C-alpha positions in Angstrom: 94.5 91.1 96.1 92.1 93.1 94.3 90.9 92.1 91.5 90.8 95.8 90.5 94.1 96.5 90.9 95.0 93.2 89.1 93.3 94.6 86.5 94.9 97.7 86.2 98.4 96.1 86.3 97.0 93.8 83.6 96.1 97.1 81.4 99.3 98.4 82.4 101.0 95.6 80.3 98.7 96.3 77.0 95.2 97.2 76.3 93.0 94.4 76.5 89.2 93.7 76.3 87.3 92.0 79.1 87.6 88.2 78.1 91.3 88.9 77.7 92.0 90.0 81.3 89.6 87.4 82.6 91.8 84.8 81.0 95.1 86.8 82.0 94.0 86.9 85.3 93.2 83.2 85.8 96.5 82.5 84.2 98.2 84.5 87.0 96.5 82.6 89.5 97.0 79.3 88.1 93.3 78.8 86.8 89.7 79.3 87.8 90.3 76.5 90.9 92.6 78.6 92.7 90.3 82.0 92.4 87.3 81.9 90.1 86.7 85.7 88.6 83.2 85.5 87.1 82.6 87.7 83.6 79.9 90.1 85.3 82.4 90.8 87.8 85.4 91.8 85.3 83.0 94.3 83.0 81.6 95.6 86.3 85.0 96.6 87.5 85.7 97.9 84.3 83.0 100.1 84.4 83.7 101.6 87.9 87.5 102.0 87.1 86.2 103.8 83.9 84.1 106.2 85.7 86.7 106.6 88.3 88.8 107.6 85.3 91.6 104.9 86.1 91.0 103.4 82.5 89.2 104.4 79.4 87.8 102.5 76.5 90.3 102.9 73.6 88.3 101.4 70.9 85.4 99.0 70.3 85.7 96.0 67.9 82.2 96.0 65.9 79.4 96.5 68.7 80.0 99.1 71.2 77.2 98.0 73.2 78.7 94.9 73.9 81.3 94.7 76.6 83.5 91.9 76.0 84.0 93.7 72.5 85.5 97.1 74.0 89.3 97.6 74.3 90.5 99.4 77.9 93.5 101.0 78.4 95.3 102.8 81.6 95.2 106.0 82.4 97.7 108.2 84.0 95.6 108.2 87.2 95.1 104.5 86.7 98.9 104.1 86.3 99.4 106.5 89.6 96.9 104.5 91.5 98.7 100.8 90.3 102.0 102.7 91.6 100.2 103.3 95.1 99.2 99.6 95.3 102.9 98.6 94.4 104.3 100.5 97.2 101.6 99.1 100.1 101.3 96.6 101.7 98.4 93.9 101.4 96.2 93.4 104.6 95.8 89.4 105.9 92.5 88.3 107.3 93.6 85.2 109.6 91.3 86.6 112.4 88.1 86.5 110.1 87.9 82.7 110.6 84.4 81.4 109.6 85.2 77.9 111.6 86.2 79.9 114.7 82.9 81.4 114.7 81.0 78.1 114.2 82.8 76.7 116.6 82.2 79.3 119.6 78.6 79.4 118.5 78.3 75.7 118.8 79.3 76.4 122.3 77.5 79.1 123.3 74.7 77.3 122.3 74.7 73.6 122.5 73.3 73.2 118.9 76.3 70.9 118.1 78.9 68.5 119.1 82.4 70.9 119.3 84.5 67.4 118.5 82.3 66.3 115.3 82.8 69.8 114.1 86.6 69.7 114.6 86.4 66.4 112.6 84.5 67.5 110.0 86.5 70.3 109.7 90.0 68.3 109.6 88.9 66.1 106.8 88.0 68.8 104.8 91.8 70.0 105.2 93.0 66.8 104.8 91.1 66.6 100.9 91.9 70.6 100.2 95.6 69.6 101.1 95.4 66.7 98.8 94.3 68.4 95.8 96.7 71.2 96.5 99.5 68.8 96.6 98.4 67.0 93.5 98.1 70.4 91.6 101.5 71.5 93.1 103.1 68.1 91.4 101.2 68.8 88.1 103.2 71.6 87.2 106.5 71.8 85.7 109.4 73.5 87.6 111.3 74.6 84.5 108.2 76.7 83.5 105.9 76.9 86.5 107.9 77.9 89.2 105.5 81.0 90.2 102.4 78.3 90.3 104.6 75.5 92.3 105.1 78.6 95.2 101.5 79.6 95.1 100.7 76.2 96.1 103.4 75.8 98.4 102.0 78.8 100.6 98.5 77.3 100.4 99.8 74.0 101.5 101.8 75.5 104.6 98.5 77.4 105.5 96.8 73.9 105.7 99.3 72.4 107.7 99.3 75.2 110.1 95.3 75.2 110.2 95.5 71.1 110.9 97.9 72.0 113.8 95.5 74.3 115.1 92.8 71.9 114.8 95.0 69.5 117.0 95.4 72.4 119.5 91.6 73.4 119.8 90.9 69.5 119.9 92.8 69.6 123.2 91.4 72.4 124.8 87.7 72.5 123.9 87.1 71.1 127.5 88.8 74.3 128.6 86.9 76.4 126.8 83.6 75.2 127.5 84.4 75.6 131.2 85.2 79.4 130.9 82.8 82.0 130.4 82.3 83.2 126.7 82.3 86.4 125.7 79.5 88.6 126.7 78.5 91.5 124.0 78.5 95.0 125.4 75.1 96.5 125.1 75.1 100.2 124.1 72.5 102.3 124.6 70.5 103.5 121.3 69.1 106.8 120.6 69.4 110.1 122.6 71.2 110.3 126.1 68.7 110.6 128.8 68.9 114.0 130.6 71.8 114.0 132.7 74.1 111.3 131.3 77.2 111.7 130.7 77.8 113.6 127.4 74.6 115.0 127.5 73.8 118.7 127.7 70.7 118.5 129.3 70.4 120.0 132.0 72.6 122.7 131.1 75.3 123.7 133.6 75.1 126.1 136.5 77.4 128.6 135.2 77.3 129.3 132.0 80.0 131.4 130.3 79.7 135.1 129.5 79.4 135.7 126.1 80.8 139.2 125.7 78.3 141.8 123.8 79.6 144.4 121.2 79.2 147.8 122.5 
């Protein structure tokens, strides 16, 4: 989820100042332990939204130069951008996994024990699951079902990551005996004369250019 779009959605509810927007965002995501947004990010995002014409400064509470005192409201153009966000899908990034990259680099460089890496990561995932479960159980299902569902999603992803760790651990030896992916080195700069795609040397027969009479 884009913080930019979330701010537009919160401003669609009512005009707010930056401090209130930050508090409202953290309330939606269940607190800063789940998704922390720094005040500087809020104000920088608001400045960019204002420059793009998606929000407008409605009023100042005392000091116009102080960002925390500015009241912002969504514009018509901002409402259209928010509608586009609501009617589009959200991209996932499951293939951008830092642990996978760490493991592959360790196998390629012999700079670490892959089983040790797996154990360290597994322990970390168990700690995350314990914390997420404790947080979920602290919510009241009568008034905080949305936050419970968010933590359920987190726990399910952690369970899947732990199963994946078991699969990786069983197949490390197989991975080690397979050739690691090799990069495709592409030539830099201009193509040499005669290379495919080059216009030099020119072809033997150039098309005749008609001349005006």
